[in-house]
Structures are given as structure tokens and as C-alpha cells.
LUMRO-173465 format. One line per 4 residues: number of its first residue (from 1); for each residue x, z, y of C-alpha. Coordinates in Angstrom, 1 decimal. Example, Ala and Ser with C-alpha at 12.3 -4.5 7.8 and 13.67 -1.06 7.14 Angstrom:
# LUMRO-173465
1 = 12.3 7.8 -4.5; 13.7 7.1 -1.1
# end
This chain:
# LUMRO-173465
1 = 1.2 23.1 -54.1; 1.5 20.0 -56.3; -0.5 16.9 -55.2; -1.6 14.1 -57.4
5 = 1.1 11.8 -55.9; 3.8 14.4 -56.6; 2.5 14.7 -60.2; 2.8 10.9 -60.6
9 = 6.4 11.2 -59.3; 7.2 14.0 -61.8; 5.8 11.9 -64.7; 7.7 8.7 -63.7
13 = 10.0 9.3 -66.6; 7.3 8.5 -69.2; 7.7 4.7 -69.3; 11.5 5.2 -69.5
17 = 11.0 7.7 -72.4; 8.9 5.1 -74.3; 11.5 2.4 -73.7; 14.3 4.7 -75.0
21 = 12.1 5.5 -78.0; 11.7 1.8 -78.7; 15.4 1.2 -78.2; 16.2 4.0 -80.7
25 = 14.1 2.2 -83.4; 15.7 -1.1 -82.6; 19.2 0.5 -83.1; 18.0 2.1 -86.3
29 = 16.7 -1.2 -87.5; 20.0 -2.9 -86.7; 21.8 -0.3 -88.8; 19.4 -0.4 -91.6
33 = 18.0 3.0 -90.9; 14.4 2.1 -89.9; 11.7 2.3 -92.6; 11.9 -0.8 -94.7
37 = 9.0 -2.9 -95.8; 6.6 -1.0 -98.1; 7.7 2.5 -96.9; 5.6 4.7 -94.6
41 = 6.3 4.5 -90.9; 6.2 7.8 -89.0; 5.4 8.7 -85.5; 5.5 8.1 -82.7
45 = 5.6 11.8 -81.8; 4.8 11.9 -78.1; 3.3 14.6 -75.9; 1.4 14.5 -72.7
49 = 3.7 15.0 -69.6; 3.5 18.5 -68.2; 3.6 19.6 -64.5; 6.5 21.8 -63.6
53 = 4.7 25.1 -63.7; 5.1 28.0 -66.1; 1.3 27.9 -66.8; 1.9 24.9 -69.0
57 = 4.8 26.2 -71.0; 2.8 27.1 -74.1; 0.9 23.8 -74.2; 2.1 20.7 -76.0
61 = -0.9 18.3 -76.3; -0.5 15.1 -78.1; -0.2 12.0 -75.9; -3.7 10.4 -75.6
65 = -3.9 6.6 -75.6; -4.7 4.7 -72.4; -8.3 3.4 -71.9; -9.1 0.3 -74.0
69 = -11.3 -2.8 -73.2; -14.9 -2.5 -72.0; -17.1 -1.0 -74.8; -20.3 -1.7 -73.0
73 = -22.5 -4.7 -73.6; -25.4 -5.9 -71.5; -28.5 -3.9 -72.3; -26.7 -1.1 -74.2
77 = -28.6 2.2 -74.8; -26.3 5.1 -74.1; -26.7 8.6 -75.7; -24.9 11.4 -73.9
81 = -24.5 14.2 -76.5; -23.1 17.7 -76.3; -23.7 21.4 -75.9; -24.7 23.5 -72.9
85 = -22.2 21.9 -70.6; -24.0 18.6 -71.3; -27.3 20.4 -70.8; -26.2 21.3 -67.3
89 = -26.9 17.6 -66.6; -24.1 17.1 -64.1; -21.5 14.9 -65.8; -24.3 13.1 -67.7
93 = -26.0 12.5 -64.4; -22.8 11.2 -62.8; -22.3 8.8 -65.7; -25.9 7.5 -65.7
97 = -26.0 7.1 -61.9; -22.6 5.3 -61.9; -23.8 2.9 -64.6; -27.1 2.3 -62.7
101 = -25.7 1.5 -59.3; -22.0 0.5 -59.7; -22.5 -1.8 -62.7; -26.2 -2.7 -62.6
105 = -25.5 -6.1 -64.1; -24.8 -4.4 -67.4; -28.4 -3.0 -67.5; -27.4 0.1 -69.3
109 = -30.1 2.8 -70.0; -29.3 6.3 -71.0; -30.6 9.6 -72.5; -28.9 13.0 -72.4
113 = -29.1 15.3 -75.5; -27.4 18.5 -74.3; -28.3 21.7 -76.2; -27.0 25.1 -75.2
117 = -24.9 26.9 -77.7; -24.6 23.9 -79.9; -21.7 23.0 -82.2; -21.0 19.7 -83.9
121 = -22.9 20.8 -87.0; -26.0 21.6 -85.0; -26.2 18.1 -83.7; -25.5 16.7 -87.1
125 = -28.7 18.5 -88.3; -30.9 17.1 -85.5; -29.5 13.7 -84.7; -31.9 11.7 -86.9
129 = -35.0 13.2 -85.2; -33.8 13.6 -81.7; -31.3 10.7 -81.2; -31.1 8.0 -83.8
133 = -34.9 7.3 -83.6; -34.1 5.8 -80.2; -31.4 3.5 -81.6; -28.5 4.2 -79.3
137 = -25.9 1.5 -79.2; -23.2 3.6 -77.4; -22.7 7.4 -77.6; -20.5 9.9 -75.9
141 = -19.8 13.2 -77.6; -18.6 16.5 -76.1; -18.2 19.3 -78.6; -15.5 21.9 -79.1
145 = -16.2 24.8 -76.8; -18.7 26.6 -79.0; -16.9 25.2 -82.1; -13.8 27.3 -81.1
149 = -16.0 30.4 -81.8; -14.2 32.0 -78.8; -11.3 33.3 -80.8; -7.7 32.3 -81.5
153 = -7.1 29.2 -83.6; -7.1 29.3 -87.4; -6.7 26.3 -89.7; -10.0 26.9 -91.6
157 = -11.9 26.6 -88.3; -9.9 23.5 -87.4; -10.9 21.9 -90.7; -14.5 22.9 -90.1
161 = -14.5 21.3 -86.6; -12.8 18.1 -87.9; -15.2 17.7 -90.8; -18.4 18.2 -88.9
165 = -17.3 16.3 -85.8; -16.1 13.4 -88.0; -19.5 13.4 -89.8; -21.3 13.0 -86.5
169 = -19.1 10.0 -85.6; -19.5 8.4 -89.0; -23.3 8.7 -88.8; -23.4 7.2 -85.3
173 = -21.1 4.4 -86.4; -23.3 3.7 -89.5; -26.3 3.4 -87.1; -24.5 0.6 -85.2
177 = -23.4 2.6 -82.2; -20.0 2.5 -80.5; -18.7 6.0 -80.0; -16.5 7.9 -77.5
181 = -15.2 11.2 -78.9; -14.8 13.7 -76.2; -12.5 16.7 -76.5; -13.6 20.2 -75.4
185 = -12.8 21.3 -71.9; -10.8 24.3 -70.9; -11.8 28.0 -70.4; -11.3 29.8 -67.1
189 = -12.4 33.2 -68.5; -13.3 34.8 -71.8; -17.0 34.2 -72.5; -18.2 37.8 -72.1
193 = -21.6 37.0 -73.5; -20.1 36.2 -77.0; -20.1 39.4 -79.0; -17.7 38.0 -81.6
197 = -15.1 36.9 -79.1; -11.5 37.9 -79.6; -8.0 37.2 -78.3; -6.7 36.4 -74.9
201 = -7.5 33.6 -72.5; -4.3 31.8 -73.3; -5.1 32.0 -77.0; -8.5 30.6 -76.4
205 = -7.2 27.7 -74.4; -4.5 27.1 -77.0; -7.3 26.9 -79.5; -9.2 24.4 -77.4
209 = -6.0 22.4 -76.9; -5.6 22.2 -80.7; -9.3 21.1 -81.1; -8.6 18.5 -78.5
213 = -5.7 17.1 -80.6; -8.0 17.2 -83.7; -10.7 15.3 -81.8; -8.0 12.7 -80.7
217 = -6.8 12.4 -84.3; -10.3 11.8 -85.7; -11.0 9.3 -83.0; -7.9 7.4 -84.1
221 = -8.8 7.7 -87.8; -12.4 6.5 -87.1; -11.1 3.8 -84.8; -13.3 4.8 -81.8
225 = -12.5 5.6 -78.2; -11.3 9.1 -77.1; -12.0 10.9 -73.8; -9.6 13.7 -73.0
229 = -11.4 16.4 -71.2; -9.2 19.4 -72.0; -5.9 18.4 -70.5; -7.2 17.0 -67.1
233 = -9.3 20.1 -66.7; -6.6 22.6 -67.7; -4.1 20.8 -65.5; -6.5 21.1 -62.5
237 = -7.5 24.7 -63.4; -3.9 25.5 -62.4; -3.1 22.9 -59.7; -6.4 22.7 -57.9
241 = -6.5 26.4 -57.5; -3.2 26.3 -55.7; -4.4 23.3 -53.6; -7.9 24.6 -52.6
245 = -8.3 28.2 -53.7; -8.0 31.2 -51.5; -8.0 35.0 -52.2; -11.6 35.2 -50.9
249 = -12.7 31.9 -52.5; -11.0 31.0 -55.7; -11.3 27.4 -57.0; -12.5 27.6 -60.6
253 = -12.5 24.2 -62.3; -14.2 25.7 -65.4; -17.0 27.3 -63.4; -17.8 30.8 -62.2
257 = -18.3 32.0 -65.8; -15.2 30.3 -66.9; -17.0 28.0 -69.4; -19.6 26.0 -67.5
261 = -18.0 23.8 -64.8; -19.3 23.1 -61.3; -19.5 19.7 -59.7; -15.7 19.2 -59.6
265 = -15.2 20.0 -63.3; -18.1 17.7 -64.3; -16.6 14.9 -62.2; -13.4 15.2 -64.2
269 = -15.5 15.0 -67.4; -17.5 12.0 -66.2; -14.2 10.3 -65.1; -12.7 10.7 -68.6
273 = -15.8 9.2 -70.3; -16.2 6.3 -67.8; -12.6 5.4 -68.2; -12.8 5.7 -72.0
277 = -15.8 3.3 -71.9; -13.4 0.7 -70.5; -14.9 0.3 -67.0; -12.4 -1.3 -64.6
281 = -13.8 0.0 -61.3; -14.0 -3.3 -59.5; -17.3 -3.0 -57.6; -16.8 -5.3 -54.6
285 = -14.2 -7.6 -53.0; -15.1 -8.8 -49.6; -12.8 -11.2 -47.9; -12.7 -12.2 -44.2
289 = -10.5 -14.9 -42.7; -10.6 -14.5 -38.9; -8.6 -17.7 -38.3; -11.1 -19.8 -40.2
293 = -14.1 -17.7 -39.3; -15.0 -17.4 -43.0; -16.2 -14.6 -45.2; -16.9 -14.3 -48.9
297 = -18.0 -11.6 -51.4; -17.8 -11.0 -55.1; -20.7 -11.0 -57.5; -23.4 -8.5 -56.6
301 = -22.9 -9.0 -52.8; -24.3 -11.8 -50.6; -22.9 -12.8 -47.3; -25.9 -13.3 -45.0
305 = -24.0 -14.1 -41.8; -20.6 -13.9 -40.2; -20.4 -14.3 -36.5; -18.3 -12.8 -33.7
309 = -16.6 -10.3 -36.0; -19.8 -9.0 -37.4; -20.3 -9.5 -41.2; -23.9 -9.0 -42.5
313 = -24.3 -8.6 -46.3; -26.9 -7.6 -48.9; -25.5 -5.8 -51.9; -27.0 -4.9 -55.3
317 = -23.9 -3.1 -56.4; -23.2 0.3 -54.7; -20.0 2.3 -54.4; -20.1 5.7 -55.9
321 = -21.0 8.1 -53.1; -20.4 11.8 -52.6; -20.0 13.6 -49.4; -19.7 17.3 -50.5
325 = -17.0 19.6 -49.2; -13.6 18.6 -50.4; -12.3 22.2 -51.2; -15.2 23.7 -53.3
329 = -15.3 23.7 -57.1; -19.0 23.0 -57.0; -18.4 19.7 -55.2; -18.4 16.3 -56.9
333 = -16.4 14.9 -53.9; -13.7 17.6 -54.5; -13.4 16.5 -58.1; -12.9 13.0 -56.9
337 = -9.7 14.1 -55.2; -8.2 15.6 -58.4; -8.1 12.3 -60.3; -7.6 8.7 -59.1
341 = -11.4 8.1 -59.2; -11.6 5.7 -56.3; -8.5 3.8 -57.4; -9.7 3.4 -61.0
345 = -13.5 3.4 -60.9; -14.6 2.9 -57.3; -12.9 0.0 -55.6; -15.1 -1.5 -52.8
349 = -12.4 -3.6 -51.1; -12.4 -5.2 -47.7; -9.6 -7.7 -47.1; -9.1 -9.2 -43.7
353 = -6.5 -11.9 -42.9; -5.8 -13.9 -39.7; -5.9 -10.8 -37.4; -3.8 -11.5 -34.3
357 = -3.9 -7.9 -33.1; -1.7 -5.1 -34.6; -4.8 -3.1 -35.6; -8.6 -3.4 -36.0
361 = -11.5 -1.0 -35.7; -13.8 -1.3 -38.7; -17.3 0.0 -38.2; -19.6 0.5 -41.3
365 = -22.9 2.2 -40.8; -22.5 5.0 -38.3; -18.8 5.5 -39.0; -15.7 3.8 -37.5
369 = -12.0 3.8 -38.5; -8.9 2.0 -37.3; -6.5 0.3 -39.7; -3.3 -1.6 -39.2
373 = -3.1 -5.3 -39.8; -0.9 -5.1 -43.0; -3.3 -2.6 -44.6; -6.2 -4.9 -43.9
377 = -4.4 -7.9 -45.2; -3.7 -6.1 -48.4; -7.2 -4.7 -48.6; -8.7 -1.3 -47.9
381 = -11.0 0.6 -50.1; -14.2 1.2 -48.1; -15.4 3.8 -50.6; -12.4 6.0 -49.8
385 = -12.3 5.4 -46.1; -16.0 5.8 -45.5; -17.4 8.7 -47.5; -20.7 8.5 -45.5
389 = -21.7 4.8 -45.6; -24.7 2.5 -45.6; -25.2 3.1 -49.4; -25.4 6.9 -49.2
393 = -29.1 7.3 -48.9; -30.0 4.7 -51.5; -27.4 6.3 -53.8; -28.9 9.7 -53.4
397 = -32.3 8.4 -54.1; -31.2 6.9 -57.4; -29.2 10.0 -58.3; -32.3 12.2 -57.7
401 = -34.4 9.9 -59.9; -31.8 10.1 -62.7; -31.7 13.9 -62.4; -35.5 14.1 -62.8
405 = -35.5 11.9 -65.9; -32.7 13.8 -67.5; -34.5 17.1 -66.8; -37.5 15.7 -68.6
409 = -35.3 14.7 -71.6; -34.2 18.3 -72.0; -37.8 19.4 -72.1; -38.8 16.5 -74.4
413 = -36.2 17.3 -77.0; -36.0 21.1 -76.8; -39.5 22.2 -75.9; -41.6 19.4 -77.6
417 = -39.7 17.9 -80.5; -38.5 21.3 -81.6; -41.6 23.2 -80.4; -45.0 23.7 -81.7
421 = -46.2 20.2 -80.9; -43.3 18.5 -82.6; -43.5 20.7 -85.7; -47.1 19.8 -86.1
425 = -46.7 16.1 -85.7; -43.4 14.8 -84.5; -44.4 11.1 -84.3; -47.4 12.0 -82.0
429 = -45.1 14.2 -79.9; -42.6 11.3 -79.5; -45.4 8.9 -78.5; -46.8 11.2 -75.9
433 = -43.6 12.2 -74.3; -42.3 8.7 -74.2; -45.4 7.7 -72.3; -44.6 10.5 -69.9
437 = -41.0 9.5 -69.6; -41.8 5.9 -68.8; -42.6 6.5 -65.1; -39.4 8.5 -64.6
441 = -37.4 5.5 -65.9; -39.4 3.2 -63.6; -38.6 5.5 -60.7; -34.9 4.9 -61.2
445 = -35.4 1.1 -61.2; -37.5 1.4 -58.0; -34.9 3.5 -56.3; -32.1 1.1 -56.9
449 = -32.9 -1.3 -54.0; -30.7 -3.9 -52.4; -28.8 -2.5 -49.5; -28.4 -4.5 -46.3
453 = -25.3 -3.5 -44.3; -22.9 -4.7 -41.6; -19.2 -4.6 -41.1; -18.0 -4.9 -37.5
457 = -14.4 -6.0 -37.0; -12.9 -5.3 -33.5; -9.2 -6.1 -32.8; -7.3 -3.2 -31.3
461 = -4.1 -4.0 -29.3
# end
């Protein structure tokens, strides 16, 4: 088995590789061998690091850029766009729920536009009627699975994908929206429902990897953000199966049918998009000084009282909560163990100084854990340490309200806008369904209530 930490260890050579690469060009420049002024500069030609496993031998994906600055502005309207994987309303729900409860100060609203079987050209045809009429200011795109046509790669199809996907990006940009281009995911099986399928599973994934690189290239050319979905998913298709899978219960990151992921795969997708949006993951920093008997909290959290080791707070920002089984591919919590989700997107930090004892028991809600003094002084992530916590119920209520709204959005677009009512009078259909959608939006706001909670600190000798 290969853990995330061991993978990091195996990839430690990357910064050194980049440094050597820079040194090479410095030497070339010193010897007059670097491209002179006015000549085209080439490269750099860098690949993603690969785990030490033969399953990755055939794959050489281009190195994706690190996440950039925050793309979101207060009051942004997010469009979550894609094919049937988007229509599953799992990664889209994770994204919307995260934005609603973890960064509520941004006041982001969202709509999902998933359409089963769709390719980039399909959305290009319907985007004016279904999406642009609502003036999105940010859009995430996830196309490529159907665009691969479930066959080995050919350059004509690569050009077709690039041209249509690029046209979607251009049109969104022209409307004023910031865009995150998502790559396709990976395949775990050949799609047996596609009559025109051909080739092996390896050939299909190599095709998807090539489309991933094309999506990365067009994102760079269009100067928009990129969310790598393929490589994290393919990596965990191999590694998570070894970590969690058994002969009786395989762990299938791409889902039971090999195309439509379960909760774990969708968490990886949401993680890639949220990181590409530039979110920094700093949700709470709570500081306690036992010597001075003082406590403070960052924005979104109010200290109500601190007395005798008990800290009472009221918070409007939640940690991201999931308490599913850790070893099941249908589990969002399981997906959170496959990427540094808590580290990069879910930091709810408690820092305690002035502790005389070697350890302290921290109780939060109905759970308690013991931490040593040094860990507490550095800061512990409550979101990691307490999967079940005082925010869990409120979080689930918001998530359920988001799920209900997104389910209506599928009905609104597919059944009404493109149904008999929409064909007869699209403007009337929009007005009616927007009136029906309003209470579902309000229900999300109503569910996101301030959470009163207590942290009890007890020294342990």
C-alpha cells in the first residue's frame, strides 16, 4: 500500500528538479546558449510526478500549475456545468454546500447544469437559453468523458474537443464570467452501454489523459484556471484500491459502472474545483491562553465566554463535515482521506498555550480526545480530530437543502426549458420555474443558522 504521506515522500524530488532546470538555463545563458531576445523561448517540458507502480508506466501527463489566487468575489453567481457526472449532483452539491457554510461571507449562489450524455458541443448549443440568461459570474466546466467517444485517441477527435471546449470558454468569458476548465475524469471500466465503444481500458484512459492535457493547454491559452480531475482520480483508482479494496468489496473510484463515481470520486472532483477557485481553507482560528485566561477567535466566530477551561462560542462559519465510512468508495469522508482536503480546505484550528500539564483532554460536542501540549501549542485541526462535532446536524440540514434545490434545477432545465412548456413559451417557463425555485433557495439560507458550541479544556497529568 502507498499512503498519501509516502507519495509526498516519493515526489520530494520535484522542487529539486525544477531548481536543476532553472540552473540549466542559467548555465546556458552564461554560455550564450539560451534563446536571445526576439527568439521564441521553449518549454518548460515538465510532467506530473508518478507513483512507483507499473499501472502508471504508460501515462505521462503534463504538469498542471498550482492553484492561483482567489477567483471568487462577494456575491458571485456560480454555474456548475457538465455531463451526467455533473447531473449526479454530488460534486456540485459538495461545492455549493462548502461555499454556503465554509465561506458564507462571500455570499456565493450556485446553479448546476448537468446533462447526461452531453459533450462540449451540446452545452455550446444550449448555453444561451439555459445558463447565460442567469448571468453567471463564475463557471466550472467538466467535459471530456463523452467527448472521448469511448475509443482510442485520434488527433481529429482531439482537435474536435479542443475547438468546442475552447468555444464554450470563450463564450463564458465574453459574458463576463471567470472560468475554471475541468479535465475529464478517469474510467474504471469500458462503458458497456456505448455501442460504438472500442479499444481497451488502458487505451480509453490514455485518451482521457490526452484530453486532460488538451484541456490544460486551452486553459493556459485562454488564461483561465484549470482543475485537474483525471490525474488525481486515476492515481487513486490504483492506490485507493490497494488501501481500502478487498476481494469481496473492491474500491472503485470511478464508480460501479466505471464511469460515474461514488462519493469518494466526487469528493476528489470537488476538491480540484475548490482549489482551482483559489480558496485557502482557513475557516477558523481559535486561540486560548490559559496563563492569561484569555480566548479569541477569527472572523465568523464570536467568543461568548471563557471561564474555568470552558470556551463558549457562536459561529457562522462551519467546518466541512462528513462522517461516512472511511473505506467505502461511496463515501465522501473516504474521498477526504485520499487528498489533503482538511489541510488545504478545512482548517478549523484550536491553539492552546500556557498549559502546565503534559496533555489536555479536549471535549467538543459529545466527543473527547487527548492531545499533548506541543500539538496544542502549534494548533490542532478540530475538523480532522472531531468528525462528529457540534456543526454536523446544521451542516447536514444545509446539505439537504442544497440537494433539493439542485434536483429542481435538473428538472427546470431538462424537463421544462427543453420540454413542451419551454418550447411553447420559454420566457413564461423561466418565470414560473424561477418562482418555484425561490423557496428552495430560501430554504438553504434558513438552514444555515449560527451554531453555539463549547470547547472544554481539561489538563491531563
